[in-house]
ROSE-4610 file (N, C-alpha, C; in Angstrom, 1 decimal, always signed):
// ROSE-4610
residu = [X/X/X/X/X/X/X/X/X/X/X/X/X/X/X/X/X/X/X/X/X/X/X/X/X/X/X/X/X/X/X/X/X/X/X/X/X/X/X/X/X/X/X/X/X/X/X/X/X/X/X/X/X/X/X/X/X/X/X/X/X/X/X/X/X/X/X/X/X/X/X/X/X/X/X/X/X/X/X/X/X/X/X/X/X/X/X/X/X/X/X/X/X/X/X/X/X/X/X/X/X/X/X/X/X/X/X/X/X/X/X/X/X/X/X/X/X/X/X/X/X/X/X/X/X/X/X/X/X/X/X/X/X/X/X/X/X/X/X/X/X/X/X/X/X/X/X/X/X/X/X/X/X/X/X/X/X/X/X/X/X/X/X/X/X/X/X/X/X/X/X/X/X/X/X/X/X/X/X/X/X/X/X/X/X/X/X/X/X/X/X/X/X/X/X/X/X/X/X/X/X/X/X/X/X/X/X/X/X/X/X/X/X/X/X/X/X/X/X/X/X/X/X/X/X/X/X/X/X/X/X/X/X/X/X/X/X/X/X/X/X/X/X/X/X/X/X/X/X/X/X/X/X/X/X/X/X/X/X/X/X/X/X/X/X/X/X/X/X/X/X/X/X/X/X/X/X/X/X/X/X/X/X/X/X/X/X/X/X/X/X/X/X/X/X/X/X/X/X/X/X/X/X/X/X/X/X/X/X/X/X/X/X/X/X/X/X/X/X/X/X/X/X/X/X/X/X/X/X/X/X/X/X/X/X/X/X/X/X/X/X/X/X/X/X/X/X/X/X/X/X/X/X/X/X/X/X/X/X/X/X/X/X/X/X/X/X/X/X/X/X/X/X/X/X/X/X/X/X/X/X/X/X/X/X/X/X/X/X/X/X/X/X/X/X/X/X/X/X/X/X/X/X/X/X/X/X/X/X/X/X/X/X/X/X/X/X/X/X/X/X/X/X/X/X/X/X/X/X/X/X/X/X/X/X/X/X/X/X/X/X/X/X/X/X/X/X/X/X/X/X/X/X/X/X/X/X/X/X/X/X/X/X/X/X/X/X/X/X/X/X/X/X/X/X/X/X/X/X/X/X/X/X/X/X/X/X/X/X/X/X/X/X/X/X/X/X/X/X/X/X/X/X/X/X/X/X/X/X/X/X/X/X/X/X/X/X/X/X/X/X/X/X/X/X/X/X/X/X/X/X/X/X/X/X/X/X/X/X/X/X/X/X/X/X/X/X/X/X/X/X/X/X/X/X/X/X/X/X/X/X/X/X/X/X/X/X/X/X/X/X/X/X/X/X/X/X/X/X/X/X/X/X/X/X/X/X/X/X/X/X/X/X/X/X/X/X/X/X/X/X/X/X/X/X/X/X/X/X/X/X/X/X/X/X/X/X/X/X/X/X/X/X/X/X/X/X/X/X/X/X/X/X/X/X/X/X/X/X/X/X/X/X/X/X/X/X/X/X/X/X/X/X/X/X/X/X/X/X/X/X/X/X/X/X/X/X/X/X/X/X/X/X/X/X/X/X/X/X/X/X/X/X/X/X/X/X/X/X/X/X/X/X/X/X/X/X/X/X/X/X/X/X/X/X/X/X/X/X/X/X/X/X/X/X/X/X/X/X/X]
num = [1/1/1/2/2/2/3/3/3/4/4/4/5/5/5/6/6/6/7/7/7/8/8/8/9/9/9/10/10/10/11/11/11/12/12/12/13/13/13/14/14/14/15/15/15/16/16/16/17/17/17/18/18/18/19/19/19/20/20/20/21/21/21/22/22/22/23/23/23/24/24/24/25/25/25/26/26/26/27/27/27/28/28/28/29/29/29/30/30/30/31/31/31/32/32/32/33/33/33/34/34/34/35/35/35/36/36/36/37/37/37/38/38/38/39/39/39/40/40/40/41/41/41/42/42/42/43/43/43/44/44/44/45/45/45/46/46/46/47/47/47/48/48/48/49/49/49/50/50/50/51/51/51/52/52/52/53/53/53/54/54/54/55/55/55/56/56/56/57/57/57/58/58/58/59/59/59/60/60/60/61/61/61/62/62/62/63/63/63/64/64/64/65/65/65/66/66/66/67/67/67/68/68/68/69/69/69/70/70/70/71/71/71/72/72/72/73/73/73/74/74/74/75/75/75/76/76/76/77/77/77/78/78/78/79/79/79/80/80/80/81/81/81/82/82/82/83/83/83/84/84/84/85/85/85/86/86/86/87/87/87/88/88/88/89/89/89/90/90/90/91/91/91/92/92/92/93/93/93/94/94/94/95/95/95/96/96/96/97/97/97/98/98/98/99/99/99/100/100/100/101/101/101/102/102/102/103/103/103/104/104/104/105/105/105/106/106/106/107/107/107/108/108/108/109/109/109/110/110/110/111/111/111/112/112/112/113/113/113/114/114/114/115/115/115/116/116/116/117/117/117/118/118/118/119/119/119/120/120/120/121/121/121/122/122/122/123/123/123/124/124/124/125/125/125/126/126/126/127/127/127/128/128/128/129/129/129/130/130/130/131/131/131/132/132/132/133/133/133/134/134/134/135/135/135/136/136/136/137/137/137/138/138/138/139/139/139/140/140/140/141/141/141/142/142/142/143/143/143/144/144/144/145/145/145/146/146/146/147/147/147/148/148/148/149/149/149/150/150/150/151/151/151/152/152/152/153/153/153/154/154/154/155/155/155/156/156/156/157/157/157/158/158/158/159/159/159/160/160/160/161/161/161/162/162/162/163/163/163/164/164/164/165/165/165/166/166/166/167/167/167/168/168/168/169/169/169/170/170/170/171/171/171/172/172/172/173/173/173/174/174/174/175/175/175/176/176/176/177/177/177/178/178/178/179/179/179/180/180/180/181/181/181/182/182/182/183/183/183/184/184/184/185/185/185/186/186/186/187/187/187/188/188/188/189/189/189/190/190/190/191/191/191/192/192/192/193/193/193/194/194/194/195/195/195/196/196/196/197/197/197/198/198/198/199/199/199/200/200/200/201/201/201/202/202/202/203/203/203/204/204/204/205/205/205/206/206/206/207/207/207/208/208/208/209/209/209/210/210/210/211/211/211/212/212/212/213/213/213/214/214/214/215/215/215/216/216/216/217/217/217/218/218/218/219/219/219/220/220/220/221/221/221/222/222/222/223/223/223/224/224/224/225/225/225/226/226/226/227/227/227/228/228/228/229/229/229/230/230/230/231/231/231/232/232/232/233/233/233/234/234/234/235/235/235/236/236/236/237/237/237/238/238/238/239/239/239/240/240/240]
x = [-133.2/-132.3/-131.4/-131.3/-130.4/-129.0/-128.2/-126.7/-126.2/-125.2/-124.5/-123.2/-122.9/-121.6/-120.5/-119.6/-118.5/-117.2/-117.3/-116.1/-115.4/-114.1/-113.3/-113.2/-113.3/-113.1/-112.0/-111.2/-110.1/-110.6/-109.9/-110.2/-109.5/-110.1/-109.5/-109.8/-108.8/-108.9/-108.9/-109.1/-109.0/-110.5/-110.6/-112.0/-112.5/-113.7/-114.3/-115.6/-115.8/-117.1/-117.5/-118.8/-119.2/-120.4/-120.4/-121.5/-122.3/-123.6/-124.5/-125.0/-124.6/-125.0/-126.1/-126.7/-127.8/-128.9/-130.2/-130.5/-130.3/-129.8/-129.7/-131.1/-131.6/-132.9/-132.8/-133.9/-134.0/-133.5/-133.9/-133.5/-132.0/-131.3/-129.8/-129.2/-129.8/-129.2/-129.4/-130.6/-130.8/-129.8/-129.4/-128.4/-127.1/-126.7/-125.4/-125.4/-126.5/-126.5/-126.4/-127.0/-126.8/-125.4/-124.6/-123.3/-122.3/-122.7/-121.8/-122.2/-121.3/-121.5/-121.9/-122.9/-123.3/-123.8/-123.3/-123.7/-122.8/-121.9/-120.9/-119.5/-118.8/-117.4/-117.1/-118.1/-117.9/-118.1/-118.7/-119.0/-120.4/-120.5/-121.8/-122.0/-123.1/-123.4/-122.6/-122.0/-121.1/-119.6/-119.3/-117.9/-117.3/-116.1/-115.4/-114.8/-115.1/-114.6/-113.6/-112.6/-111.7/-111.9/-112.1/-112.2/-110.8/-110.6/-109.3/-109.6/-109.0/-109.2/-107.9/-107.6/-106.3/-106.1/-107.2/-107.2/-106.8/-106.4/-106.1/-106.1/-106.9/-107.0/-105.7/-105.6/-104.5/-103.1/-102.9/-101.6/-101.1/-100.1/-99.5/-98.7/-98.3/-97.5/-98.3/-99.7/-100.5/-101.0/-100.5/-101.1/-100.0/-100.2/-99.3/-99.4/-98.3/-98.4/-99.4/-100.2/-101.2/-100.6/-99.4/-98.8/-98.7/-98.4/-98.3/-99.7/-100.7/-102.0/-102.4/-102.1/-102.3/-101.6/-100.3/-99.6/-100.2/-100.7/-101.3/-102.6/-103.3/-104.5/-104.1/-103.0/-102.6/-102.1/-101.4/-100.9/-102.1/-103.0/-104.1/-105.0/-105.2/-106.0/-105.4/-104.1/-103.4/-103.6/-103.5/-103.5/-104.9/-105.7/-107.0/-108.2/-108.0/-109.1/-110.2/-109.9/-110.9/-111.0/-112.2/-112.5/-112.4/-111.9/-111.6/-112.5/-113.0/-113.9/-113.2/-113.1/-112.4/-113.4/-113.0/-113.9/-113.3/-114.1/-113.6/-114.6/-114.1/-114.9/-114.6/-115.3/-115.0/-113.6/-113.0/-111.6/-110.7/-111.1/-110.3/-110.4/-111.4/-111.7/-110.5/-109.7/-108.6/-107.6/-107.3/-106.4/-107.0/-108.3/-109.0/-108.9/-109.1/-109.0/-107.6/-106.6/-105.2/-105.0/-105.5/-105.3/-106.0/-107.2/-107.9/-107.2/-106.5/-105.8/-104.5/-104.0/-102.6/-102.7/-103.8/-103.9/-104.5/-104.1/-104.7/-105.9/-106.1/-107.2/-108.6/-109.6/-111.0/-111.3/-111.8/-112.1/-113.5/-114.1/-115.3/-115.0/-115.1/-114.8/-116.0/-116.1/-117.2/-116.8/-115.5/-115.0/-115.8/-116.3/-117.1/-118.6/-119.0/-120.3/-121.2/-120.7/-121.5/-121.6/-122.6/-122.6/-122.0/-122.0/-121.3/-121.9/-123.2/-123.9/-123.7/-123.8/-123.6/-122.1/-121.2/-119.8/-119.6/-120.3/-120.2/-120.9/-122.0/-122.7/-121.8/-121.2/-120.3/-119.1/-118.5/-117.3/-117.7/-118.9/-119.4/-119.5/-119.8/-119.9/-118.6/-117.5/-116.2/-115.6/-114.7/-114.0/-112.8/-112.4/-111.2/-111.2/-110.6/-110.4/-109.0/-108.3/-106.9/-107.0/-106.4/-106.7/-105.5/-105.3/-104.5/-105.2/-104.5/-105.1/-106.0/-107.3/-108.3/-109.7/-110.6/-112.0/-112.6/-112.3/-112.9/-112.4/-111.1/-110.6/-111.4/-111.7/-112.4/-113.8/-114.5/-115.8/-115.8/-114.8/-114.7/-114.5/-113.6/-113.2/-114.4/-115.2/-116.4/-117.5/-117.5/-118.5/-118.2/-116.9/-116.5/-115.7/-115.6/-114.8/-113.3/-112.5/-111.0/-110.4/-109.5/-108.9/-107.4/-106.7/-105.2/-105.0/-104.5/-104.3/-102.8/-102.6/-101.2/-100.9/-99.9/-99.5/-98.1/-98.1/-96.9/-96.3/-96.9/-96.5/-97.2/-98.3/-99.1/-98.9/-99.5/-99.3/-100.5/-100.4/-101.6/-102.0/-101.1/-101.5/-102.5/-102.5/-103.4/-104.6/-104.4/-105.5/-105.7/-105.2/-105.3/-106.6/-107.0/-108.2/-108.0/-109.1/-109.0/-109.6/-108.9/-109.5/-108.5/-108.6/-107.7/-107.8/-108.9/-109.0/-108.3/-107.8/-107.2/-105.7/-105.1/-103.6/-103.2/-102.0/-101.4/-100.0/-99.8/-98.4/-97.8/-96.7/-96.0/-94.8/-94.6/-93.4/-92.2/-91.2/-90.0/-89.0/-89.3/-88.3/-88.2/-87.0/-86.7/-87.6/-88.1/-88.8/-90.3/-90.8/-92.2/-92.4/-93.6/-94.6/-94.5/-94.4/-94.4/-95.7/-96.8/-98.2/-98.4/-97.6/-97.7/-98.3/-99.0/-99.5/-98.5/-97.5/-96.5/-95.1/-94.2/-92.9/-92.1/-91.6/-90.8/-89.4/-89.0/-87.6/-86.9/-87.6/-86.9/-87.3/-87.9/-88.2/-89.2/-90.1/-91.2/-90.7/-89.7/-89.1/-90.2/-91.1/-92.1/-93.0/-93.1/-93.9/-93.2/-91.9/-91.2/-90.9/-91.0/-90.7/-91.7/-92.9/-93.9/-93.9/-93.6/-93.5/-94.7/-94.8/-96.0/-96.0/-94.8/-94.7/-95.3/-95.0/-95.5/-97.0/-97.5/-99.0/-99.7/-99.2/-99.8/-99.8/-98.7/-98.6/-99.6/-99.8/-100.8/-102.2/-102.5/-103.8/-104.0/-103.0/-103.2/-103.4/-102.7/-103.0/-104.4/-104.8/-106.2/-107.2/-107.0/-108.0/-108.0/-106.9/-106.8/-107.5/-107.5/-108.2/-109.7/-110.1/-111.5/-112.4/-113.5/-114.5/-115.5/-115.2/-116.1/-115.6/-114.7/-113.9/-114.8/-116.0/-116.9/-118.1/-118.1/-119.2/-119.6/-120.8/-121.2/-121.3/-121.1/-121.3/-122.6/-123.7/-125.0/-126.0/-127.3/-128.3/-128.7/-128.1/-128.5/-127.5/-128.0/-127.1/-126.7/-125.6/-125.3/-126.5/-126.7/-127.9/-129.1/-129.0/-130.1/-131.1/-130.8/-131.8/-131.6/-132.7/-132.7/-132.3/-131.4/-131.1/-132.3/-132.4/-133.6/-133.9/-135.2/-135.7/-135.5/-134.9/-134.6/-135.8/-136.3/-137.4/-137.0/-137.7/-137.4/-137.3/-136.5/-136.3/-137.6/-137.9/-139.1/-140.2/-140.0/-141.1/-140.7/-141.5/-141.2/-141.4/-140.7/-140.9/-142.3/-142.8/-144.2/-145.0/-144.4/-145.1/-146.0/-145.9/-146.8/-146.1]
y = [-31.6/-32.3/-31.3/-31.2/-30.2/-30.5/-29.5/-29.6/-30.5/-31.3/-32.1/-31.6/-31.4/-30.9/-32.0/-32.0/-33.0/-32.4/-31.4/-30.8/-31.9/-31.9/-32.9/-32.6/-33.6/-33.5/-34.4/-34.0/-34.8/-36.1/-37.2/-38.4/-38.6/-39.0/-39.2/-40.6/-41.2/-42.5/-43.6/-44.8/-46.0/-46.3/-46.5/-46.9/-48.2/-48.3/-49.5/-49.7/-50.9/-51.3/-52.7/-52.9/-54.3/-54.6/-55.8/-56.3/-57.3/-57.0/-58.0/-58.9/-60.2/-61.2/-62.1/-61.7/-62.5/-61.5/-61.9/-63.2/-63.4/-64.5/-64.8/-65.4/-65.1/-65.7/-67.2/-67.8/-69.2/-70.0/-69.6/-70.4/-70.4/-69.4/-69.4/-70.2/-70.2/-71.1/-72.5/-72.8/-74.2/-74.6/-73.7/-74.0/-74.2/-73.4/-73.6/-74.9/-75.3/-76.5/-77.7/-77.6/-78.7/-78.9/-77.8/-77.9/-78.4/-78.3/-78.7/-80.1/-81.0/-82.4/-82.6/-81.9/-82.2/-83.6/-84.2/-85.6/-86.6/-86.2/-87.1/-86.9/-88.0/-87.9/-87.2/-87.3/-86.7/-85.2/-84.7/-83.2/-82.9/-82.1/-81.7/-80.2/-79.8/-78.4/-77.5/-78.2/-77.5/-77.7/-78.3/-78.5/-77.1/-76.9/-75.6/-75.6/-74.6/-74.5/-73.3/-73.4/-72.4/-72.0/-70.8/-70.4/-70.2/-70.6/-70.4/-69.7/-68.6/-67.8/-67.6/-68.6/-68.6/-67.8/-67.1/-66.3/-64.9/-64.2/-62.8/-62.2/-61.1/-60.4/-59.6/-59.1/-58.2/-58.7/-60.0/-60.5/-61.4/-62.2/-63.3/-62.8/-61.5/-61.0/-60.9/-61.1/-61.0/-62.4/-63.4/-64.8/-65.7/-66.0/-66.9/-68.3/-69.1/-70.4/-71.3/-72.0/-72.9/-74.0/-74.5/-75.5/-75.1/-73.8/-73.3/-73.2/-72.8/-72.8/-74.3/-75.2/-76.6/-77.1/-76.6/-77.0/-76.4/-75.2/-74.5/-75.4/-75.8/-76.6/-77.9/-78.6/-79.8/-79.5/-78.5/-78.2/-77.9/-77.0/-76.7/-77.9/-78.7/-79.9/-80.9/-81.0/-81.8/-81.3/-79.9/-79.3/-78.9/-78.6/-78.0/-78.9/-79.8/-80.7/-80.0/-79.0/-78.3/-78.8/-78.3/-78.6/-77.3/-77.3/-76.1/-75.9/-74.6/-74.2/-73.3/-73.7/-72.9/-71.9/-70.6/-69.6/-68.7/-68.0/-67.1/-67.0/-66.3/-66.1/-67.3/-67.2/-68.2/-68.2/-67.0/-66.8/-67.5/-67.6/-68.2/-69.7/-70.3/-71.7/-72.6/-72.3/-73.2/-73.3/-72.1/-72.1/-72.9/-72.8/-73.5/-75.0/-75.4/-76.9/-77.4/-76.6/-77.1/-77.2/-76.3/-76.4/-77.7/-78.0/-79.2/-80.4/-80.4/-81.6/-81.8/-80.8/-80.9/-81.1/-80.8/-81.0/-82.4/-82.9/-84.1/-83.8/-82.5/-82.1/-82.2/-82.3/-82.3/-80.9/-80.8/-79.6/-79.6/-78.4/-78.2/-77.1/-77.3/-76.3/-75.5/-74.3/-73.4/-72.3/-72.3/-71.2/-71.2/-70.0/-69.8/-70.3/-70.8/-71.4/-70.5/-69.4/-68.5/-67.1/-66.4/-65.0/-64.2/-62.9/-62.1/-62.3/-62.2/-62.3/-63.7/-64.7/-66.1/-66.3/-65.7/-65.8/-65.2/-64.0/-63.4/-64.2/-64.9/-65.7/-66.9/-67.5/-68.6/-68.2/-67.1/-66.5/-66.2/-65.6/-65.3/-66.5/-67.6/-68.8/-69.6/-69.1/-69.7/-69.2/-70.0/-69.5/-68.6/-68.7/-68.0/-68.0/-67.0/-67.0/-66.6/-67.4/-67.2/-66.8/-65.6/-65.1/-64.2/-64.3/-63.2/-61.9/-60.8/-59.5/-59.5/-59.6/-59.8/-59.3/-59.2/-58.8/-59.8/-61.1/-62.0/-61.8/-61.4/-61.1/-59.9/-58.9/-57.8/-58.1/-59.0/-59.5/-60.2/-61.1/-61.9/-61.0/-60.1/-59.2/-58.4/-57.9/-57.1/-57.8/-59.2/-59.9/-60.1/-59.8/-59.9/-61.2/-62.1/-63.3/-62.9/-63.4/-63.1/-63.5/-62.7/-62.9/-62.9/-63.8/-63.8/-63.3/-62.1/-61.6/-61.7/-62.1/-62.3/-61.2/-60.4/-59.3/-59.5/-59.7/-60.0/-58.8/-58.3/-57.1/-55.9/-56.1/-54.9/-54.5/-53.4/-52.8/-52.9/-53.6/-53.7/-52.4/-51.4/-50.1/-49.4/-49.8/-49.2/-50.1/-51.4/-52.3/-53.5/-53.4/-54.5/-54.5/-55.6/-55.7/-54.8/-54.2/-53.3/-54.0/-53.8/-54.3/-55.2/-55.3/-56.1/-57.6/-58.1/-59.5/-60.1/-59.3/-59.8/-59.8/-60.7/-60.8/-60.5/-59.9/-59.5/-60.2/-60.9/-61.4/-60.7/-60.1/-59.3/-60.1/-59.9/-60.4/-59.5/-60.1/-59.3/-59.2/-58.4/-58.2/-56.6/-56.2/-54.8/-54.1/-54.8/-54.1/-54.0/-54.6/-54.5/-53.3/-52.6/-52.9/-52.2/-52.9/-52.3/-52.0/-52.7/-52.5/-52.9/-53.8/-54.3/-55.7/-56.0/-57.3/-58.3/-57.8/-58.7/-58.2/-59.1/-58.7/-57.9/-56.7/-55.9/-56.3/-57.5/-57.9/-58.6/-59.0/-59.6/-61.1/-61.7/-63.1/-63.5/-62.6/-62.9/-63.3/-62.6/-62.9/-62.8/-62.0/-61.8/-63.1/-63.9/-65.1/-66.1/-66.2/-67.1/-66.6/-65.3/-64.6/-64.9/-65.2/-65.6/-67.1/-67.6/-69.0/-69.6/-70.9/-71.7/-71.5/-71.6/-71.4/-70.1/-69.0/-67.7/-67.6/-68.2/-68.2/-69.0/-70.2/-71.1/-70.4/-69.7/-69.0/-67.9/-67.2/-66.1/-66.7/-67.8/-68.5/-68.8/-69.4/-69.8/-68.7/-67.6/-66.4/-65.8/-65.8/-65.3/-66.2/-67.5/-68.4/-68.4/-68.2/-68.1/-66.9/-65.8/-64.6/-64.6/-65.5/-65.4/-66.1/-65.5/-66.1/-66.9/-67.0/-67.6/-68.9/-69.5/-70.6/-71.9/-71.9/-73.0/-72.6/-71.6/-71.1/-72.0/-72.5/-73.5/-72.9/-73.6/-73.2/-73.8/-73.2/-73.7/-72.6/-72.8/-71.8/-71.7/-72.4/-72.3/-71.6/-70.9/-70.4/-71.5/-71.3/-72.3/-72.5/-73.7/-74.0/-74.4/-74.4/-74.8/-73.8/-72.5/-71.4/-70.9/-70.7/-70.1/-68.6/-68.1/-66.7/-65.9/-64.6/-63.8/-63.7/-64.0/-63.9/-65.2/-66.2/-67.5/-68.4/-68.9/-69.9/-71.2/-72.0/-73.4/-74.2/-75.3/-76.1/-76.7/-76.6/-77.2/-76.2/-75.0/-74.0/-72.8/-72.5/-71.4/-70.1/-69.0/-67.7/-67.3/-66.7/-66.3/-67.4/-68.6/-69.7/-70.5/-70.3/-71.0/-72.3]
z = [-66.4/-65.5/-64.9/-63.5/-62.9/-63.0/-62.8/-63.0/-61.8/-62.1/-61.2/-60.9/-59.6/-59.2/-59.1/-59.9/-59.9/-59.3/-58.5/-57.8/-57.1/-57.2/-56.6/-55.1/-54.3/-52.8/-52.4/-51.4/-51.0/-50.3/-50.6/-49.9/-48.6/-47.6/-46.3/-45.8/-45.2/-44.6/-45.7/-45.3/-46.2/-46.6/-47.9/-48.4/-47.8/-47.5/-46.8/-47.5/-48.1/-48.6/-48.1/-48.1/-47.7/-48.6/-49.1/-50.0/-49.2/-49.1/-48.4/-49.4/-49.4/-50.4/-49.8/-48.7/-48.1/-47.9/-48.1/-48.6/-50.1/-50.6/-52.0/-52.4/-53.6/-54.0/-54.0/-53.6/-53.3/-54.5/-55.8/-56.9/-57.1/-56.7/-56.8/-55.7/-54.5/-53.5/-53.9/-54.5/-55.0/-56.0/-56.9/-57.9/-57.3/-56.3/-55.6/-54.9/-54.3/-53.5/-54.5/-55.7/-56.6/-57.1/-57.1/-57.6/-56.5/-55.3/-54.2/-53.7/-53.5/-53.2/-51.7/-51.2/-49.8/-49.6/-48.5/-48.3/-48.9/-49.7/-50.4/-49.9/-49.8/-49.4/-48.1/-47.1/-45.8/-45.8/-46.9/-47.0/-46.5/-45.4/-44.9/-45.0/-44.6/-44.6/-43.7/-42.7/-41.8/-42.1/-43.3/-43.7/-43.9/-43.4/-43.7/-45.1/-45.9/-47.2/-47.3/-48.2/-48.5/-50.0/-50.3/-51.7/-52.3/-53.5/-54.2/-55.5/-55.7/-56.9/-57.7/-58.6/-59.2/-60.5/-60.9/-62.1/-61.8/-62.9/-62.8/-64.2/-64.3/-65.6/-65.9/-67.1/-67.5/-67.4/-67.6/-67.8/-66.7/-67.1/-66.3/-65.1/-65.1/-64.0/-62.7/-62.8/-61.6/-61.2/-61.9/-61.7/-61.0/-59.8/-59.0/-59.7/-59.8/-60.5/-59.9/-60.8/-60.3/-59.4/-59.7/-58.9/-57.5/-57.2/-55.9/-55.2/-55.9/-55.4/-54.9/-55.8/-55.5/-54.2/-54.1/-52.9/-51.6/-51.7/-50.6/-50.2/-51.2/-50.9/-50.1/-50.6/-50.0/-48.6/-48.3/-47.0/-46.0/-46.5/-45.6/-45.4/-46.4/-46.2/-45.1/-45.1/-44.1/-42.7/-42.6/-41.3/-40.8/-41.7/-41.4/-41.8/-42.7/-43.1/-43.8/-44.7/-45.4/-46.8/-47.4/-48.8/-49.5/-50.8/-51.5/-52.7/-52.8/-53.8/-54.8/-56.0/-57.0/-57.6/-57.6/-58.0/-59.0/-59.8/-60.8/-62.0/-63.0/-64.2/-65.1/-66.3/-67.3/-67.8/-67.8/-68.2/-67.2/-66.0/-64.9/-64.9/-65.6/-65.5/-65.9/-66.9/-67.2/-66.0/-65.4/-64.2/-63.1/-62.9/-61.8/-62.1/-63.3/-63.7/-63.4/-63.7/-63.5/-62.0/-61.2/-59.7/-59.2/-59.7/-59.3/-59.7/-60.9/-61.3/-60.6/-60.0/-59.4/-57.9/-57.2/-55.8/-55.4/-54.3/-53.8/-52.9/-52.6/-51.7/-52.4/-51.6/-52.2/-52.7/-53.9/-54.5/-55.2/-55.3/-56.0/-57.0/-58.2/-59.2/-59.7/-59.3/-59.7/-60.6/-61.0/-61.8/-63.1/-63.5/-64.7/-64.5/-63.4/-63.2/-62.3/-61.9/-61.1/-61.7/-61.4/-61.7/-60.5/-60.6/-59.6/-58.3/-58.2/-56.9/-56.3/-57.1/-56.6/-56.2/-56.9/-56.5/-55.1/-54.9/-53.6/-52.5/-52.8/-51.8/-51.4/-52.4/-52.1/-51.2/-51.7/-50.9/-49.5/-49.3/-48.0/-47.1/-47.6/-46.8/-46.6/-47.3/-47.0/-45.7/-45.2/-44.0/-44.3/-45.6/-46.1/-47.6/-48.2/-49.7/-50.0/-50.8/-51.2/-52.7/-53.0/-54.3/-54.8/-56.1/-56.8/-56.6/-57.0/-57.1/-58.2/-57.9/-59.0/-58.5/-59.4/-59.1/-58.1/-58.2/-57.3/-55.9/-55.7/-54.4/-53.8/-54.5/-54.0/-53.6/-54.4/-54.1/-52.8/-52.6/-51.4/-50.2/-50.3/-49.2/-48.8/-49.8/-49.5/-48.8/-48.9/-48.1/-46.7/-46.3/-44.9/-44.6/-45.6/-45.4/-45.5/-44.5/-44.6/-45.9/-46.4/-47.7/-47.5/-48.2/-48.3/-49.8/-49.9/-51.3/-51.7/-52.9/-53.4/-54.4/-54.0/-54.8/-55.4/-56.7/-57.4/-58.1/-59.2/-59.8/-59.3/-58.5/-58.1/-56.7/-56.3/-55.0/-54.1/-53.0/-52.1/-51.5/-51.4/-50.9/-51.9/-53.1/-54.1/-54.4/-54.4/-54.9/-53.9/-52.7/-51.7/-51.0/-50.4/-49.5/-48.3/-47.9/-46.7/-45.5/-44.3/-43.1/-42.4/-41.1/-40.3/-40.4/-40.9/-41.0/-42.2/-43.1/-44.4/-44.2/-45.0/-45.1/-46.5/-46.6/-47.9/-48.0/-49.0/-49.3/-50.5/-50.3/-51.3/-51.9/-53.2/-53.8/-53.4/-52.7/-52.3/-53.4/-54.4/-55.5/-55.7/-56.1/-56.2/-57.2/-58.3/-59.3/-59.0/-57.9/-57.6/-56.7/-57.0/-57.9/-59.2/-60.3/-61.6/-62.2/-61.6/-62.0/-63.4/-63.9/-65.3/-65.4/-66.4/-66.6/-67.1/-67.9/-68.4/-67.9/-67.7/-67.2/-68.2/-67.8/-68.7/-69.0/-68.4/-68.7/-67.6/-66.5/-65.4/-65.2/-66.3/-66.3/-65.1/-64.8/-63.9/-62.5/-62.0/-60.7/-59.6/-59.8/-58.7/-58.5/-59.5/-59.4/-58.5/-58.6/-57.8/-56.4/-56.2/-54.9/-53.8/-54.2/-53.2/-53.0/-51.8/-51.6/-51.0/-51.1/-50.5/-49.0/-48.4/-46.9/-46.5/-47.2/-46.9/-46.9/-48.0/-48.2/-47.2/-46.9/-45.9/-44.5/-44.2/-42.9/-42.8/-43.9/-44.0/-43.8/-44.4/-44.3/-42.8/-42.2/-40.8/-39.9/-40.1/-39.3/-39.5/-40.7/-41.0/-40.4/-40.5/-39.9/-38.4/-37.8/-36.3/-35.8/-36.6/-36.1/-36.4/-37.3/-37.7/-36.8/-36.4/-35.6/-36.5/-37.8/-38.8/-39.3/-38.6/-39.1/-39.3/-38.8/-39.0/-39.8/-40.5/-41.3/-42.4/-42.5/-43.5/-44.9/-45.9/-47.3/-47.8/-47.3/-47.7/-47.5/-47.7/-47.5/-46.1/-45.1/-43.8/-42.9/-41.9/-40.9/-39.9/-39.1/-38.1/-37.2/-36.8/-35.9/-36.7/-38.1/-38.9/-39.2/-38.8/-39.1/-40.5/-41.2/-42.5/-42.4/-43.3/-43.3/-43.6/-43.2/-43.4/-44.9/-45.1/-46.5/-47.3/-46.7/-47.4/-47.2/-48.3/-48.3/-47.9/-47.1/-46.8/-48.1/-48.0/-49.2/-49.7/-51.0/-51.5/-51.6/-51.0/-51.0/-51.9/-52.8/-53.8/-53.0/-53.5/-52.9/-52.9/-51.8/-51.7/-51.1/-50.8/-50.2/-51.1/-52.4/-53.4/-53.9]
């Protein structure tokens, strides 16, 4: 095996990545469609969905209160008429359940029920994703869906989503960013510093800029066209 040159090179500009989550294998789209209540309670394949990612690893200082996530859902449902998909890992599932229990908006809880590729596929079909600073936030941003990222103890200049379609909401406290998972002695001031009004305003700005505000959360593209590589319903890959 030849030698590998690991010489350091200076980084220039902002990093930019994009994950292509289409086409998703037919079996996975079928699984996603079974989890989503298409045809029930007025939810169709063209219903606009907003992704909500209330979990955060490495400590509570990165996790906005679930009550405030629920309030954002209520406000956006009143103004925008959207349905909310709760996303994240199995560790995020308790927070997702609490959001679903506290909001009056229509929700679909997929937290802990998708693998990474499926999470990206669902996020790609959302019109917007609202998230703590987390891995799910970066997956959603990489698919091209507008993201509203909430930065409490962390620094969006270091770990924020990149690109003009995204919105960042920072906690306006003197001790931020401490980059810690637990508060070192200020009683988690950063959690209270980000308000529901601020987040709703950021969501509305992102949605107003987005040309994808009616993107369906299904295996079909707008107009009923199957995405490239997608098999029609009822047909196995390879046409067998």
